[in-house]
C-alpha positions, 0 to 999 in steps of 0.5 A, spaced: 490 522 515 495 528 516 501 524 514 503 520 508 509 516 508 511 514 500 516 508 500 520 509 494 525 503 493 525 501 486 525 506 480 520 502 477 514 502 482 516 509 484 511 513 479 505 509 481 506 510 489 507 517 488 500 517 484 497 513 489 499 518 495 497 524 491 490 521 489 489 519 497 491 526 499 487 530 494 481 527 497 483 529 504 483 536 507 491 537 509 496 532 508 504 532 509 507 527 504 514 524 506 518 520 500 522 515 504 528 512 500 531 507 504 538 507 501 542 501 501 549 501 505 552 495 502 551 490 496 545 486 498 548 480 493 555 480 496 556 474 500 561 475 505 562 468 506 564 466 499 566 472 496 571 478 497 569 485 496 574 488 491 575 496 491 572 496 484 566 492 486 565 497 492 565 503 487 560 500 482 555 499 487 556 506 490 555 509 484 549 505 482 546 506 489 547 514 488 544 514 481 538 511 483 537 516 489 538 521 484 533 519 479 528 518 485 529 525 488 529 528 481 522 524 480 520 526 486 521 533 485 518 533 478 512 530 482 511 535 487 510 541 482 504 537 480 501 538 487 495 542 489 494 547 495 494 544 502 499 538 501 506 539 503 512 535 502 519 533 504 524 528 502 528 523 506 534 519 504 536 514 509 543 510 508 543 503 512 538 497 513 532 498 509 527 495 513 529 499 519 529 505 516 522 504 513 520 501 520 523 507 524 519 512 519 513 508 519 511 509 526 510 517 525 505 516 519 498 515 519 498 512 512 504 508 508 504 507 501 508 502 498 509 498 492 508 490 492 514 486 493 515 482 486 517 475 486 524 477 483 525 482 488 532 482 492 531 481 500 532 488 502 525 490 498 521 484 501 524 486 508 522 493 507 515 491 505 514 487 511 517 492 515 511 497 513 506 492 514 508 490 521 512 495 524 507 501 523 500 503 527 498 506 520 494 504 514 498 501 509 496 502 502 499 497 497 500 501 490 498 497 484 502 495 478 499 500 474 496 507 474 488 508 475 484 514 473 482 515 481 484 513 488 479 513 493 473 515 489 470 508 489 472 504 495 470 497 496 470 494 503 471 487 504 466 485 509 466 480 514 464 480 522 470 481 526 474 486 530 480 486 525 475 488 519 472 494 524 479 496 525 481 497 518 474 500 516 475 505 522 482 507 519 479 508 512 473 512 515 476 519 512 477 516 505 470 512 505 467 519 508 470 523 502 468 517 497 463 518 491 461 511 492 462 505 496 461 498 495 461 493 500 463 486 498 461 480 502 464 473 501 461 467 503 461 460 503 455 455 501 448 458 503 450 461 510 448 469 509 453 473 512 450 479 516 451 486 513 455 492 516 449 495 519 453 501 523 457 502 516 451 502 512 448 507 516 454 512 517 455 512 509 447 513 508 448 519 513 453 522 509 449 521 503 454 516 500 451 511 495 453 504 497 452 498 494 452 491 497 455 485 493 455 478 495 459 472 492 460 465 493 467 463 493 469 455 492 476 454 493 479 460 490 484 464 493 480 469 497 485 475 496 485 474 489 477 473 489 476 480 492 481 484 488 477 481 482 470 483 485 472 489 487 475 491 480 469 488 476 465 493 481 469 499 478 472 500 485 479 504 485 481 502 492 480 495 496 479 496 504 481 489 507 481 487 514 487 487 519 493 481 519 496 479 525 500 473 523 505 470 518 500 466 514 497 473 511 504 475 509 505 469 506 499 469 502 500 476 500 507 475 497 506 469 494 500 465 490 494 468 486 494 474 491 501 476 489 499 475 481 493 479 482 496 485 485 502 485 480 496 486 474 491 490 478 489 497 477 486 497 484 490 499 490 489 495 497 488 498 504 490 494 510 491 495 517 495 491 522 
């Protein structure tokens, strides 16, 4: 994890995204953090089939876009002054399709930090979020809606025997091995016991990392929201989940109980495609 991409497309979420990026970087040896502002080239609310883009409306949009970019860059500059040694930064501003901008830069990152898409966010924010999740070969960390005291000091792993979860664990291993404590969450239905992750437990034991295994049954709950709730109850500050391969995951993440849990969570969510 040498290259972290922080996607800043909303002034409201930027502080939390930068906070998460800094927290992760502080647990690694040498990191470059790139802040990407995917700046719109045209007003997303404009409907060419129904409206006429007047010169005045175009001027107002351009001014607002420039003001947002200036505010985010100023925020980024203030934040870089708080970073310690071993962490370099750069600012990237791309005017155009936000999804394409995020997708292009994401291919060169080892880890992407982005804010979760809210129900009332415009399409460009939601599409940029989707691009980060699907167009990158890197881990994606969804920043919570509020700042936590630590990031990565106590990760929780949502465990289930599958190649998808193994892939997510492998990707998150640098953070797991730098943690103070790790909690393994095993969600199961009924009385069938799910096997424990033997190789992971042995690796953490060899690294002298305190590890807890927490089993719980869920009955009709939204599994994403249930895992977030159990992780927070365990005192975790990061939840590692398995890979996603289809649109049903995206629908679950952007809607329903998982979205609501993310909006009010104080915990970051790490996933891998």
